[in-house]
N, CA, C and O atoms as a Maestro MAE file, in Angstrom:
{
 s_m_m2io_version
 :::
 2.0.0
}

f_m_ct {
 s_m_title
 :::
 protein
 m_atom[200] {
  # First column is atom index #
  i_m_mmod_type
  r_m_x_coord
  r_m_y_coord
  r_m_z_coord
  i_m_residue_number
  s_m_chain_name
  s_m_pdb_residue_name
  s_m_pdb_atom_name
  i_m_atomic_number
  :::
  1 25 104.080 -102.051 65.155 1 A "UNK " " N  " 7
  2 3 105.146 -102.826 65.711 1 A "UNK " " CA " 6
  3 2 106.213 -103.109 64.656 1 A "UNK " " C  " 6
  4 15 107.406 -103.112 64.961 1 A "UNK " " O  " 8
  5 25 105.786 -103.348 63.415 2 A "UNK " " N  " 7
  6 3 106.755 -103.593 62.353 2 A "UNK " " CA " 6
  7 2 107.633 -102.372 62.124 2 A "UNK " " C  " 6
  8 15 108.832 -102.493 61.875 2 A "UNK " " O  " 8
  9 25 107.027 -101.202 62.211 3 A "UNK " " N  " 7
  10 3 107.795 -99.966 62.044 3 A "UNK " " CA " 6
  11 2 108.847 -99.824 63.137 3 A "UNK " " C  " 6
  12 15 109.985 -99.446 62.862 3 A "UNK " " O  " 8
  13 25 108.469 -100.126 64.370 4 A "UNK " " N  " 7
  14 3 109.424 -100.054 65.481 4 A "UNK " " CA " 6
  15 2 110.553 -101.056 65.295 4 A "UNK " " C  " 6
  16 15 111.704 -100.764 65.618 4 A "UNK " " O  " 8
  17 25 110.234 -102.221 64.783 5 A "UNK " " N  " 7
  18 3 111.267 -103.236 64.531 5 A "UNK " " CA " 6
  19 2 112.263 -102.738 63.480 5 A "UNK " " C  " 6
  20 15 113.464 -102.981 63.598 5 A "UNK " " O  " 8
  21 25 111.772 -102.051 62.468 6 A "UNK " " N  " 7
  22 3 112.668 -101.489 61.450 6 A "UNK " " CA " 6
  23 2 113.553 -100.405 62.049 6 A "UNK " " C  " 6
  24 15 114.742 -100.327 61.740 6 A "UNK " " O  " 8
  25 25 112.973 -99.570 62.905 7 A "UNK " " N  " 7
  26 3 113.778 -98.540 63.572 7 A "UNK " " CA " 6
  27 2 114.877 -99.191 64.400 7 A "UNK " " C  " 6
  28 15 116.035 -98.775 64.349 7 A "UNK " " O  " 8
  29 25 114.509 -100.208 65.157 8 A "UNK " " N  " 7
  30 3 115.494 -100.896 65.996 8 A "UNK " " CA " 6
  31 2 116.625 -101.438 65.126 8 A "UNK " " C  " 6
  32 15 117.800 -101.276 65.456 8 A "UNK " " O  " 8
  33 25 116.269 -102.080 64.017 9 A "UNK " " N  " 7
  34 3 117.283 -102.640 63.121 9 A "UNK " " CA " 6
  35 2 118.206 -101.577 62.553 9 A "UNK " " C  " 6
  36 15 119.421 -101.769 62.490 9 A "UNK " " O  " 8
  37 25 117.639 -100.470 62.146 10 A "UNK " " N  " 7
  38 3 118.445 -99.390 61.570 10 A "UNK " " CA " 6
  39 2 119.389 -98.796 62.613 10 A "UNK " " C  " 6
  40 15 120.561 -98.550 62.329 10 A "UNK " " O  " 8
  41 25 118.879 -98.570 63.808 11 A "UNK " " N  " 7
  42 3 119.718 -98.005 64.865 11 A "UNK " " CA " 6
  43 2 120.757 -99.001 65.356 11 A "UNK " " C  " 6
  44 15 121.862 -98.611 65.735 11 A "UNK " " O  " 8
  45 25 120.411 -100.281 65.350 12 A "UNK " " N  " 7
  46 3 121.364 -101.325 65.752 12 A "UNK " " CA " 6
  47 2 122.558 -101.329 64.794 12 A "UNK " " C  " 6
  48 15 123.708 -101.342 65.233 12 A "UNK " " O  " 8
  49 25 122.290 -101.318 63.509 13 A "UNK " " N  " 7
  50 3 123.368 -101.317 62.510 13 A "UNK " " CA " 6
  51 2 124.229 -100.067 62.668 13 A "UNK " " C  " 6
  52 15 125.457 -100.142 62.618 13 A "UNK " " O  " 8
  53 25 123.590 -98.936 62.857 14 A "UNK " " N  " 7
  54 3 124.322 -97.692 63.043 14 A "UNK " " CA " 6
  55 2 125.212 -97.772 64.289 14 A "UNK " " C  " 6
  56 15 126.378 -97.380 64.250 14 A "UNK " " O  " 8
  57 25 124.663 -98.275 65.375 15 A "UNK " " N  " 7
  58 3 125.423 -98.354 66.626 15 A "UNK " " CA " 6
  59 2 126.642 -99.263 66.487 15 A "UNK " " C  " 6
  60 15 127.741 -98.891 66.898 15 A "UNK " " O  " 8
  61 25 126.456 -100.451 65.911 16 A "UNK " " N  " 7
  62 3 127.594 -101.378 65.825 16 A "UNK " " CA " 6
  63 2 128.578 -100.986 64.723 16 A "UNK " " C  " 6
  64 15 129.673 -101.543 64.639 16 A "UNK " " O  " 8
  65 25 128.194 -100.047 63.895 17 A "UNK " " N  " 7
  66 3 129.131 -99.517 62.904 17 A "UNK " " CA " 6
  67 2 130.169 -98.618 63.588 17 A "UNK " " C  " 6
  68 15 131.335 -98.595 63.193 17 A "UNK " " O  " 8
  69 25 129.740 -97.891 64.599 18 A "UNK " " N  " 7
  70 3 130.609 -96.915 65.249 18 A "UNK " " CA " 6
  71 2 131.145 -97.334 66.613 18 A "UNK " " C  " 6
  72 15 132.088 -96.726 67.118 18 A "UNK " " O  " 8
  73 25 130.556 -98.365 67.214 19 A "UNK " " N  " 7
  74 3 130.984 -98.835 68.535 19 A "UNK " " CA " 6
  75 2 131.104 -100.344 68.521 19 A "UNK " " C  " 6
  76 15 130.442 -101.023 67.736 19 A "UNK " " O  " 8
  77 25 131.962 -100.872 69.405 20 A "UNK " " N  " 7
  78 3 132.058 -102.333 69.469 20 A "UNK " " CA " 6
  79 2 130.783 -102.904 70.097 20 A "UNK " " C  " 6
  80 15 130.083 -102.235 70.857 20 A "UNK " " O  " 8
  81 25 130.514 -104.137 69.758 21 A "UNK " " N  " 7
  82 3 129.240 -104.746 70.140 21 A "UNK " " CA " 6
  83 2 129.055 -104.813 71.656 21 A "UNK " " C  " 6
  84 15 127.938 -104.639 72.141 21 A "UNK " " O  " 8
  85 25 130.105 -105.056 72.399 22 A "UNK " " N  " 7
  86 3 129.949 -105.137 73.860 22 A "UNK " " CA " 6
  87 2 129.505 -103.796 74.446 22 A "UNK " " C  " 6
  88 15 128.725 -103.767 75.399 22 A "UNK " " O  " 8
  89 25 129.989 -102.697 73.890 23 A "UNK " " N  " 7
  90 3 129.566 -101.369 74.336 23 A "UNK " " CA " 6
  91 2 128.092 -101.150 74.031 23 A "UNK " " C  " 6
  92 15 127.349 -100.635 74.867 23 A "UNK " " O  " 8
  93 25 127.673 -101.539 72.840 24 A "UNK " " N  " 7
  94 3 126.266 -101.397 72.444 24 A "UNK " " CA " 6
  95 2 125.385 -102.270 73.331 24 A "UNK " " C  " 6
  96 15 124.350 -101.813 73.817 24 A "UNK " " O  " 8
  97 25 125.782 -103.505 73.543 25 A "UNK " " N  " 7
  98 3 125.000 -104.409 74.391 25 A "UNK " " CA " 6
  99 2 124.869 -103.871 75.812 25 A "UNK " " C  " 6
  100 15 123.796 -103.948 76.411 25 A "UNK " " O  " 8
  101 25 125.955 -103.328 76.350 26 A "UNK " " N  " 7
  102 3 125.932 -102.780 77.706 26 A "UNK " " CA " 6
  103 2 124.964 -101.604 77.783 26 A "UNK " " C  " 6
  104 15 124.177 -101.505 78.724 26 A "UNK " " O  " 8
  105 25 125.021 -100.723 76.804 27 A "UNK " " N  " 7
  106 3 124.131 -99.555 76.812 27 A "UNK " " CA " 6
  107 2 122.672 -99.971 76.664 27 A "UNK " " C  " 6
  108 15 121.798 -99.403 77.319 27 A "UNK " " O  " 8
  109 25 122.402 -100.949 75.815 28 A "UNK " " N  " 7
  110 3 121.028 -101.422 75.654 28 A "UNK " " CA " 6
  111 2 120.508 -102.033 76.953 28 A "UNK " " C  " 6
  112 15 119.334 -101.874 77.289 28 A "UNK " " O  " 8
  113 25 121.364 -102.720 77.673 29 A "UNK " " N  " 7
  114 3 120.979 -103.285 78.973 29 A "UNK " " CA " 6
  115 2 120.650 -102.173 79.960 29 A "UNK " " C  " 6
  116 15 119.672 -102.273 80.701 29 A "UNK " " O  " 8
  117 25 121.456 -101.115 79.976 30 A "UNK " " N  " 7
  118 3 121.184 -99.971 80.850 30 A "UNK " " CA " 6
  119 2 119.840 -99.327 80.508 30 A "UNK " " C  " 6
  120 15 119.044 -99.020 81.395 30 A "UNK " " O  " 8
  121 25 119.601 -99.127 79.222 31 A "UNK " " N  " 7
  122 3 118.348 -98.509 78.798 31 A "UNK " " CA " 6
  123 2 117.142 -99.398 79.103 31 A "UNK " " C  " 6
  124 15 116.082 -98.895 79.474 31 A "UNK " " O  " 8
  125 25 117.294 -100.704 78.951 32 A "UNK " " N  " 7
  126 3 116.209 -101.636 79.261 32 A "UNK " " CA " 6
  127 2 115.848 -101.554 80.743 32 A "UNK " " C  " 6
  128 15 114.669 -101.618 81.094 32 A "UNK " " O  " 8
  129 25 116.836 -101.416 81.605 33 A "UNK " " N  " 7
  130 3 116.583 -101.306 83.039 33 A "UNK " " CA " 6
  131 2 115.815 -100.028 83.351 33 A "UNK " " C  " 6
  132 15 114.847 -100.053 84.112 33 A "UNK " " O  " 8
  133 25 116.240 -98.916 82.770 34 A "UNK " " N  " 7
  134 3 115.559 -97.636 82.996 34 A "UNK " " CA " 6
  135 2 114.125 -97.699 82.480 34 A "UNK " " C  " 6
  136 15 113.202 -97.277 83.177 34 A "UNK " " O  " 8
  137 25 113.925 -98.216 81.277 35 A "UNK " " N  " 7
  138 3 112.580 -98.303 80.708 35 A "UNK " " CA " 6
  139 2 111.690 -99.223 81.535 35 A "UNK " " C  " 6
  140 15 110.510 -98.931 81.727 35 A "UNK " " O  " 8
  141 25 112.234 -100.316 82.018 36 A "UNK " " N  " 7
  142 3 111.470 -101.237 82.855 36 A "UNK " " CA " 6
  143 2 111.008 -100.552 84.133 36 A "UNK " " C  " 6
  144 15 109.861 -100.711 84.552 36 A "UNK " " O  " 8
  145 25 111.902 -99.794 84.748 37 A "UNK " " N  " 7
  146 3 111.541 -99.065 85.967 37 A "UNK " " CA " 6
  147 2 110.465 -98.022 85.696 37 A "UNK " " C  " 6
  148 15 109.551 -97.844 86.502 37 A "UNK " " O  " 8
  149 25 110.570 -97.342 84.582 38 A "UNK " " N  " 7
  150 3 109.549 -96.354 84.222 38 A "UNK " " CA " 6
  151 2 108.191 -97.013 84.008 38 A "UNK " " C  " 6
  152 15 107.175 -96.527 84.506 38 A "UNK " " O  " 8
  153 25 108.174 -98.103 83.278 39 A "UNK " " N  " 7
  154 3 106.913 -98.794 83.008 39 A "UNK " " CA " 6
  155 2 106.281 -99.340 84.289 39 A "UNK " " C  " 6
  156 15 105.057 -99.386 84.412 39 A "UNK " " O  " 8
  157 25 107.109 -99.747 85.227 40 A "UNK " " N  " 7
  158 3 106.601 -100.294 86.475 40 A "UNK " " CA " 6
  159 2 105.970 -99.229 87.367 40 A "UNK " " C  " 6
  160 15 105.196 -99.557 88.265 40 A "UNK " " O  " 8
  161 25 106.291 -97.960 87.131 41 A "UNK " " N  " 7
  162 3 105.780 -96.903 87.999 41 A "UNK " " CA " 6
  163 2 104.772 -95.976 87.315 41 A "UNK " " C  " 6
  164 15 104.345 -94.987 87.911 41 A "UNK " " O  " 8
  165 25 104.394 -96.277 86.091 42 A "UNK " " N  " 7
  166 3 103.411 -95.440 85.391 42 A "UNK " " CA " 6
  167 2 102.013 -95.639 85.955 42 A "UNK " " C  " 6
  168 15 101.722 -96.644 86.604 42 A "UNK " " O  " 8
  169 25 101.180 -94.687 85.702 43 A "UNK " " N  " 7
  170 3 99.776 -94.781 86.075 43 A "UNK " " CA " 6
  171 2 99.183 -96.034 85.436 43 A "UNK " " C  " 6
  172 15 99.450 -96.296 84.263 43 A "UNK " " O  " 8
  173 25 98.396 -96.811 86.159 44 A "UNK " " N  " 7
  174 3 97.912 -98.093 85.645 44 A "UNK " " CA " 6
  175 2 96.843 -98.009 84.556 44 A "UNK " " C  " 6
  176 15 96.585 -99.006 83.881 44 A "UNK " " O  " 8
  177 25 96.226 -96.869 84.371 45 A "UNK " " N  " 7
  178 3 95.199 -96.732 83.337 45 A "UNK " " CA " 6
  179 2 95.811 -96.798 81.941 45 A "UNK " " C  " 6
  180 15 96.892 -96.252 81.718 45 A "UNK " " O  " 8
  181 25 95.137 -97.458 80.996 46 A "UNK " " N  " 7
  182 3 95.673 -97.497 79.631 46 A "UNK " " CA " 6
  183 2 95.660 -96.119 78.980 46 A "UNK " " C  " 6
  184 15 94.693 -95.367 79.112 46 A "UNK " " O  " 8
  185 25 96.723 -95.802 78.291 47 A "UNK " " N  " 7
  186 3 96.842 -94.525 77.583 47 A "UNK " " CA " 6
  187 2 97.618 -94.739 76.301 47 A "UNK " " C  " 6
  188 15 98.331 -95.733 76.164 47 A "UNK " " O  " 8
  189 25 97.488 -93.832 75.374 48 A "UNK " " N  " 7
  190 3 98.290 -93.873 74.159 48 A "UNK " " CA " 6
  191 2 99.699 -93.426 74.503 48 A "UNK " " C  " 6
  192 15 99.874 -92.403 75.165 48 A "UNK " " O  " 8
  193 25 100.707 -94.171 74.068 49 A "UNK " " N  " 7
  194 3 102.107 -93.881 74.319 49 A "UNK " " CA " 6
  195 2 102.445 -93.799 75.800 49 A "UNK " " C  " 6
  196 15 103.275 -92.988 76.210 49 A "UNK " " O  " 8
  197 25 101.799 -94.640 76.599 50 A "UNK " " N  " 7
  198 3 102.101 -94.596 78.033 50 A "UNK " " CA " 6
  199 2 103.200 -95.561 78.400 50 A "UNK " " C  " 6
  200 15 103.578 -95.650 79.569 50 A "UNK " " O  " 8
  :::
 }
 m_bond[199] {
  # First column is bond index #
  i_m_from
  i_m_to
  i_m_order
  :::
  1 1 2 1
  2 2 3 1
  3 3 4 2
  4 3 5 1
  5 5 6 1
  6 6 7 1
  7 7 8 2
  8 7 9 1
  9 9 10 1
  10 10 11 1
  11 11 12 2
  12 11 13 1
  13 13 14 1
  14 14 15 1
  15 15 16 2
  16 15 17 1
  17 17 18 1
  18 18 19 1
  19 19 20 2
  20 19 21 1
  21 21 22 1
  22 22 23 1
  23 23 24 2
  24 23 25 1
  25 25 26 1
  26 26 27 1
  27 27 28 2
  28 27 29 1
  29 29 30 1
  30 30 31 1
  31 31 32 2
  32 31 33 1
  33 33 34 1
  34 34 35 1
  35 35 36 2
  36 35 37 1
  37 37 38 1
  38 38 39 1
  39 39 40 2
  40 39 41 1
  41 41 42 1
  42 42 43 1
  43 43 44 2
  44 43 45 1
  45 45 46 1
  46 46 47 1
  47 47 48 2
  48 47 49 1
  49 49 50 1
  50 50 51 1
  51 51 52 2
  52 51 53 1
  53 53 54 1
  54 54 55 1
  55 55 56 2
  56 55 57 1
  57 57 58 1
  58 58 59 1
  59 59 60 2
  60 59 61 1
  61 61 62 1
  62 62 63 1
  63 63 64 2
  64 63 65 1
  65 65 66 1
  66 66 67 1
  67 67 68 2
  68 67 69 1
  69 69 70 1
  70 70 71 1
  71 71 72 2
  72 71 73 1
  73 73 74 1
  74 74 75 1
  75 75 76 2
  76 75 77 1
  77 77 78 1
  78 78 79 1
  79 79 80 2
  80 79 81 1
  81 81 82 1
  82 82 83 1
  83 83 84 2
  84 83 85 1
  85 85 86 1
  86 86 87 1
  87 87 88 2
  88 87 89 1
  89 89 90 1
  90 90 91 1
  91 91 92 2
  92 91 93 1
  93 93 94 1
  94 94 95 1
  95 95 96 2
  96 95 97 1
  97 97 98 1
  98 98 99 1
  99 99 100 2
  100 99 101 1
  101 101 102 1
  102 102 103 1
  103 103 104 2
  104 103 105 1
  105 105 106 1
  106 106 107 1
  107 107 108 2
  108 107 109 1
  109 109 110 1
  110 110 111 1
  111 111 112 2
  112 111 113 1
  113 113 114 1
  114 114 115 1
  115 115 116 2
  116 115 117 1
  117 117 118 1
  118 118 119 1
  119 119 120 2
  120 119 121 1
  121 121 122 1
  122 122 123 1
  123 123 124 2
  124 123 125 1
  125 125 126 1
  126 126 127 1
  127 127 128 2
  128 127 129 1
  129 129 130 1
  130 130 131 1
  131 131 132 2
  132 131 133 1
  133 133 134 1
  134 134 135 1
  135 135 136 2
  136 135 137 1
  137 137 138 1
  138 138 139 1
  139 139 140 2
  140 139 141 1
  141 141 142 1
  142 142 143 1
  143 143 144 2
  144 143 145 1
  145 145 146 1
  146 146 147 1
  147 147 148 2
  148 147 149 1
  149 149 150 1
  150 150 151 1
  151 151 152 2
  152 151 153 1
  153 153 154 1
  154 154 155 1
  155 155 156 2
  156 155 157 1
  157 157 158 1
  158 158 159 1
  159 159 160 2
  160 159 161 1
  161 161 162 1
  162 162 163 1
  163 163 164 2
  164 163 165 1
  165 165 166 1
  166 166 167 1
  167 167 168 2
  168 167 169 1
  169 169 170 1
  170 170 171 1
  171 171 172 2
  172 171 173 1
  173 173 174 1
  174 174 175 1
  175 175 176 2
  176 175 177 1
  177 177 178 1
  178 178 179 1
  179 179 180 2
  180 179 181 1
  181 181 182 1
  182 182 183 1
  183 183 184 2
  184 183 185 1
  185 185 186 1
  186 186 187 1
  187 187 188 2
  188 187 189 1
  189 189 190 1
  190 190 191 1
  191 191 192 2
  192 191 193 1
  193 193 194 1
  194 194 195 1
  195 195 196 2
  196 195 197 1
  197 197 198 1
  198 198 199 1
  199 199 200 2
  :::
 }
}
């Protein structure tokens, strides 16, 4: 989890370096919605990287 947090931080800095924050926030909201929908429809059995 710590590694993922570092990735998020690195990509966040990169994103706001090249795009305004509102654009980055909007895109992250779009991606969160897509990921939420995917997680809600996955097979219920536990799996690695599911």
